[in-house]
C-alpha positions in Angstrom: -27.9 44.9 10.7 -28.3 44.7 14.4 -25.1 45.0 16.4 -25.0 42.8 19.5 -25.0 44.7 22.8 -21.8 44.8 24.8 -23.2 42.3 27.3 -24.0 39.8 24.5 -20.5 40.3 23.0 -18.9 39.8 26.4 -20.9 36.6 26.9 -19.8 35.3 23.5 -16.2 36.1 24.2 -16.3 34.4 27.6 -17.8 31.3 25.9 -15.2 31.3 23.2 -12.4 31.7 25.7 -13.8 28.7 27.7 -13.8 26.6 24.5 -10.2 27.6 23.7 -9.1 26.8 27.3 -10.7 23.4 27.0 -9.2 22.8 23.6 -5.8 23.9 24.9 -6.1 21.6 27.9 -6.7 18.6 25.6 -3.8 19.5 23.4 -1.4 19.9 26.4 -2.6 16.5 27.7 -1.8 15.0 24.4 1.7 16.4 24.5 2.5 15.1 27.9 4.2 11.7 28.1 1.8 8.9 28.7 2.0 6.4 31.5 2.6 3.6 29.0 5.8 5.4 28.0 6.8 5.8 31.6 6.4 2.1 32.2 8.5 1.3 29.2 11.2 3.6 30.4 11.2 1.9 33.8 11.6 -1.5 32.1 14.4 -0.4 29.8 17.2 1.4 31.7 19.0 2.5 28.5 15.9 4.3 27.2 15.4 5.9 30.6 19.0 7.2 30.5 18.6 8.5 27.0 15.4 10.4 27.9 16.9 11.7 31.2 20.2 12.9 29.5 18.8 14.0 26.2 21.3 16.9 25.7 24.4 14.9 26.4 23.2 12.0 24.2 22.5 14.4 21.3 25.9 16.0 21.9 27.7 12.7 21.7 25.8 11.8 18.5 26.6 15.1 17.0 30.3 14.7 17.9 30.2 11.2 16.3 28.7 12.7 13.1 31.4 15.3 12.9 34.0 12.7 13.5 32.6 10.6 10.7 32.7 13.6 8.4 36.2 14.6 9.3 37.8 11.4 8.2 39.9 8.6 9.6 43.2 10.4 9.9 41.8 13.0 12.3 39.5 10.6 14.1 42.2 9.2 16.3 43.2 12.7 17.6 39.6 13.6 18.1 39.0 10.4 20.1 42.0 11.2 22.3 40.6 14.7 23.0 37.1 13.3 23.7 38.6 10.7 26.1 40.5 13.5 27.9 37.3 15.6 28.2 35.3 12.6 29.5 38.0 11.8 32.1 38.0 15.4 33.3 34.2 15.7 33.4 34.0 14.3 36.9 36.5 16.8 38.1 34.7 19.7 36.4 31.4 18.7 37.9 33.0 18.4 41.4 34.4 21.9 41.1 31.1 23.3 39.9 29.4 21.7 42.8 31.7 23.3 45.3 31.2 26.7 43.6 27.4 26.5 43.5 
């Protein structure tokens, strides 16, 4: 049972790290949006808006799901509150812009 020398172990570790970096680079590239997707988003403005405003779209969808679960009687009141919030959103953004 020969133990490798420290220099040999270091060389093996450096090679292994290089392989892991290369593998990670390929994985990260696979996770990045492709150019084909970017072209599609440019052609479809609705899809581009959804991607650009992901959080807001998910919030609206979540609110819609909650409204559907609440029932019809409360849906009218909830719609009124949502309308009020949407109308005041521009004012809130303007105030935050002045503060920031």
